[in-house]
RODO-2510 file (C-alpha; in nm, 4 decimals, decimal comma):
residues 186
     n   res          X          Y          Z
     1     m     0,0000     0,0000     0,0000
     2     a     0,1552     0,3270    -0,1129
     3     v     0,1612     0,6219     0,1229
     4     d     0,0667     0,9654    -0,0058
     5     p     0,3896     1,1733    -0,0118
     6     a     0,2088     1,4498     0,1764
     7     g     0,1130     1,1944     0,4423
     8     q     0,4787     1,1004     0,4771
     9     v     0,5886     1,4625     0,5158
    10     y     0,3165     1,5669     0,7603
    11     g     0,3331     1,2424     0,9603
    12     t     0,7091     1,2715     1,0006
    13     a     0,6916     1,6406     1,0943
    14     l     0,4183     1,5729     1,3488
    15     f     0,6154     1,2861     1,5003
    16     e     0,9297     1,4969     1,5316
    17     s     0,7325     1,7773     1,6969
    18     a     0,5565     1,5372     1,9323
    19     e     0,8750     1,3498     2,0137
    20     a     1,0496     1,6753     2,1034
    21     g     0,7798     1,7309     2,3635
    22     a     0,7702     1,3618     2,4650
    23     r     0,4029     1,3462     2,3653
    24     a     0,4058     1,1007     2,0737
    25     t     0,2563     0,8047     2,2598
    26     s    -0,0278     1,0147     2,3987
    27     i    -0,1024     1,1775     2,0622
    28     e    -0,1253     0,8544     1,8627
    29     p    -0,4569     0,7325     2,0096
    30     q    -0,6059     1,0793     1,9585
    31     l    -0,5155     1,0707     1,5891
    32     v    -0,6500     0,7178     1,5478
    33     a    -0,9790     0,8114     1,7179
    34     i    -1,0306     1,1094     1,4866
    35     r    -0,9397     0,9070     1,1772
    36     d    -1,1792     0,6288     1,2816
    37     a    -1,4598     0,8766     1,3515
    38     i    -1,4212     1,0179     1,0012
    39     a    -1,3823     0,6779     0,8337
    40     t    -1,6960     0,5321     0,9948
    41     s    -1,9127     0,8135     0,8594
    42     p    -1,9301     0,8179     0,4781
    43     e    -2,1281     1,1424     0,4917
    44     l    -1,8622     1,3106     0,7044
    45     t    -1,5830     1,1804     0,4808
    46     q    -1,7610     1,3098     0,1709
    47     l    -1,8236     1,6485     0,3320
    48     l    -1,4629     1,6921     0,4507
    49     h    -1,3226     1,5926     0,1109
    50     n    -1,5643     1,8117    -0,0835
    51     p    -1,3667     2,1046    -0,2318
    52     a    -1,6849     2,3142    -0,2484
    53     f    -1,7370     2,2916     0,1295
    54     p    -1,5651     2,5925     0,2917
    55     a    -1,2397     2,5428     0,4816
    56     r    -1,3848     2,7245     0,7821
    57     g    -1,6645     2,4660     0,8066
    58     k    -1,4163     2,1797     0,7765
    59     k    -1,2054     2,3260     1,0563
    60     e    -1,5084     2,3638     1,2820
    61     i    -1,6060     2,0009     1,2300
    62     l    -1,2525     1,8737     1,2821
    63     l    -1,1934     2,0851     1,5914
    64     a    -1,5187     1,9517     1,7361
    65     l    -1,3924     1,5971     1,6722
    66     a    -1,0603     1,6919     1,8308
    67     t    -1,2088     1,8407     2,1477
    68     g    -0,9724     1,7591     2,4324
    69     s    -0,6929     1,6576     2,1949
    70     d    -0,3368     1,7787     2,2160
    71     p    -0,2792     2,1218     2,0559
    72     l    -0,0438     1,9572     1,8024
    73     v    -0,3344     1,7439     1,6781
    74     r    -0,5661     2,0422     1,6471
    75     n    -0,2965     2,2446     1,4701
    76     l    -0,2244     1,9571     1,2314
    77     l    -0,5908     1,9347     1,1299
    78     q    -0,6066     2,3070     1,0602
    79     v    -0,2840     2,3010     0,8581
    80     l    -0,4086     2,0064     0,6522
    81     v    -0,7274     2,1981     0,5704
    82     d    -0,5369     2,5209     0,4950
    83     n    -0,2996     2,3387     0,2597
    84     g    -0,5677     2,1289     0,0905
    85     r    -0,4139     1,8056     0,2207
    86     l    -0,6964     1,6695     0,4356
    87     t    -0,7273     1,3654     0,2075
    88     a    -0,3800     1,2608     0,3290
    89     f    -0,4894     1,2525     0,6951
    90     s    -0,5206     0,8733     0,7108
    91     d    -0,1676     0,8368     0,5705
    92     v    -0,0419     1,0965     0,8201
    93     v    -0,1806     0,8806     1,1019
    94     d    -0,0256     0,5644     0,9536
    95     v     0,3171     0,7284     0,9190
    96     f     0,2959     0,8779     1,2679
    97     s     0,1959     0,5414     1,4192
    98     a     0,4777     0,3632     1,2378
    99     r     0,7280     0,6168     1,3718
   100     v     0,5937     0,5715     1,7268
   101     r     0,6273     0,1921     1,7003
   102     a     0,9787     0,2240     1,5601
   103     s     1,0813     0,4533     1,8439
   104     e     0,9459     0,2006     2,0921
   105     r     1,1395    -0,0778     1,9175
   106     q     0,8218    -0,2333     1,7837
   107     l     0,7900    -0,3710     1,4346
   108     e     0,4605    -0,4372     1,2597
   109     v     0,4750    -0,7021     0,9897
   110     e     0,1968    -0,8052     0,7526
   111     l     0,2162    -1,1691     0,6446
   112     t     0,0189    -1,2627     0,3333
   113     t    -0,0289    -1,6263     0,2367
   114     a    -0,2522    -1,8168    -0,0044
   115     v    -0,4046    -2,0217     0,2786
   116     p    -0,4404    -1,9490     0,6509
   117     v    -0,1215    -1,9995     0,8521
   118     g    -0,1410    -2,1877     1,1799
   119     s    -0,0523    -2,0229     1,5100
   120     d     0,2618    -2,2341     1,5551
   121     e     0,3983    -2,1346     1,2145
   122     a     0,3111    -1,7695     1,2729
   123     d     0,4789    -1,7762     1,6156
   124     r     0,7982    -1,9264     1,4690
   125     l     0,8081    -1,6608     1,1977
   126     r     0,7435    -1,3832     1,4513
   127     d     1,0247    -1,5157     1,6720
   128     r     1,2683    -1,5297     1,3786
   129     l     1,1792    -1,1753     1,2739
   130     a     1,2155    -1,0521     1,6326
   131     e     1,5562    -1,2165     1,6625
   132     a     1,6741    -1,0749     1,3288
   133     s     1,5451    -0,7214     1,3936
   134     g     1,6002    -0,6946     1,7677
   135     k     1,2469    -0,5563     1,7997
   136     d     0,9143    -0,6726     1,9364
   137     v     0,7212    -0,7962     1,6330
   138     t     0,3475    -0,7745     1,5811
   139     l     0,2444    -1,0088     1,3026
   140     r    -0,0795    -0,9429     1,1152
   141     r    -0,1912    -1,2345     0,9027
   142     r    -0,3790    -1,1935     0,5758
   143     v    -0,4988    -1,4519     0,3262
   144     d    -0,4870    -1,3766    -0,0465
   145     p    -0,5308    -1,6755    -0,2786
   146     a    -0,3648    -1,4737    -0,5586
   147     v    -0,0192    -1,5361    -0,4051
   148     l    -0,0713    -1,9063    -0,4994
   149     g     0,1878    -2,0275    -0,2478
   150     g     0,4806    -1,9084    -0,0373
   151     i     0,4636    -1,5839     0,1595
   152     v     0,4701    -1,2087     0,1166
   153     l     0,5969    -0,9941     0,4042
   154     r     0,5381    -0,6206     0,4274
   155     i     0,7571    -0,4485     0,6842
   156     g     0,6890    -0,0772     0,6688
   157     d     0,7737     0,0316     0,3139
   158     q     0,9701    -0,2870     0,2448
   159     l     0,8101    -0,5774     0,0578
   160     i     0,9626    -0,9246     0,0660
   161     d     0,7903    -1,1390    -0,1937
   162     a     0,8702    -1,5092    -0,1650
   163     s     0,5435    -1,6132    -0,3245
   164     v     0,4775    -1,8352    -0,6224
   165     r     0,2916    -1,5429    -0,7837
   166     g     0,5988    -1,3212    -0,7374
   167     r     0,8259    -1,5809    -0,8934
   168     l     0,5901    -1,6304    -1,1879
   169     d     0,5699    -1,2539    -1,2428
   170     g     0,9504    -1,2332    -1,2331
   171     l     0,9823    -1,5142    -1,4836
   172     r     0,7217    -1,3540    -1,7101
   173     l     0,9150    -1,0252    -1,7012
   174     a     1,2449    -1,2021    -1,7743
   175     l     1,0902    -1,3792    -2,0707
   176     r     0,9562    -1,0524    -2,2091
   177     k     1,2977    -0,8907    -2,1813
   178     a     1,4843    -1,1873    -2,3319
   179     r     1,6135    -1,1178    -2,6774
   180     i     1,5846    -1,3914    -2,9284
   181     a     1,8794    -1,4082    -3,1659
   182     p     1,8417    -1,5120    -3,5296
   183     g     1,8162    -1,8895    -3,5505
   184     g     1,6087    -1,9110    -3,2304
   185     q     1,8973    -1,8888    -2,9779
   186     a     1,8987    -1,6393    -2,6939
***
């Protein structure tokens, strides 16, 4: 899943500001609560992302959602509206949360397999990743029959594709790039 570049910039800036004040861990749940409140209301999402709806109205709604939140959260929401970047808010929260986990030596890994993975296998993989990274690993499991076999790991922005689908795609690409010499030899 690609992160909006604006989400990366704002999420990183917010984290650095919050970390300087040692408030990152208290701000994260506030951001998640606001994001979830917006995401669970299609009408609210549509209204906040509507360019015809005035910025002042958007700010009023967001500040009402952020009542009791840290001033950095309230300021972030206003800056996102002012700069026309409110659509990146969910990515801002994701980037901020990832930075908080990294600072706490936590690593979130998404494991995708073609069939469900048993708890024992998942625990062994989590332990190996924890040993290799030196961090506490949270493993989220996802099933996607399209991978056909093997595994796909997503660790932050890094993707490790050891799936049958990935190998087939790589082979297909190699075959397309192969040059056939006269006489049928490569």
